[in-house]
C-alpha positions, 0 to 999 in steps of 0.5 A, a space after each residue: 047136608 042141609 043147612 040153616 041160614 041166619 041173616 041178621 041186620 038193624 032196621 031203624 024203627 021209622 023204616 019198620 013198616 017198609 022193611 016188613 013189606 019188603 022182607 015179606 015179598 023177599 020170603 014169599 018169592 024165595 019160598 015159590 022159587 026154592 020150597 024154603 020157607 022163612 021166618 022173620 024175627 026180632 030181637 026181644 031186647 032190641 026191636 031194631 035187631 031183625 033175623 031171617 031164619 031159613 032152616 033145612 036148605 038142600 041146595 046152598 048155592 041156588 038158595 044163596 043166589 035167589 036170596 041175594 037176588 031178591 034181597 037186591 030186587 026188594 032194596 032191603 039194604 036201603 031199609 037198614 040202619 045207616 053203616 048196617 048190612 045184611 050179616 049171613 051165618 050159615 049152620 050145619 048138623 053134626 
């Protein structure tokens, strides 16, 4: 079963540009390594809430390991709002 990943977090306005660069690099490298192209969204009524979406992931263990490695390499957590963290939700088809 292919899975869909939703990763959400808070980015303060002052870190927006740096976070876009970091997440963009993460998603580019992730697509090269796994073939999964992600999307970056932000909440309509709260632009500090961001979400990465990765759909149709066939190898969850490999994908999760690479996603974690790249998030660390690009220091995404350092750009988040104080006390915030990357939260990951995983969904599958019925």
